[in-house]
C-alpha angles and dihedrals in degrees: 000000000000122000120230095259093053090041089053093051092045090053090049092051094047089052092053100255117146121212089245090054089049090048092052094047096046104032090232109134117248089239091056089049091050095049090047093052092051094045093045092226143082138154121296090237091057095044087052089052094048092046092050092046090056097041103263136107129211113234131185116215127192113248123228116284093255098048097094090051094053093048092049090048094047097046098029127250092261091065089068098046 
């Protein structure tokens, strides 16, 4: 499963955006983009700027009511303490 940072960079690549063009459009240095891509994480604000620059938006959606219970059951309640 891809995390949101990797997914954002994959969408940019699929749509033909280079790291340089993203850097120019967002004001985020190419070096910072490269580090974030390798780490697989960056700030929400930076992800929002990239998403907007490539024609996307980041949206949170509420999961089904039983989702939290299935996660706790699968991982064990102690994992969340």
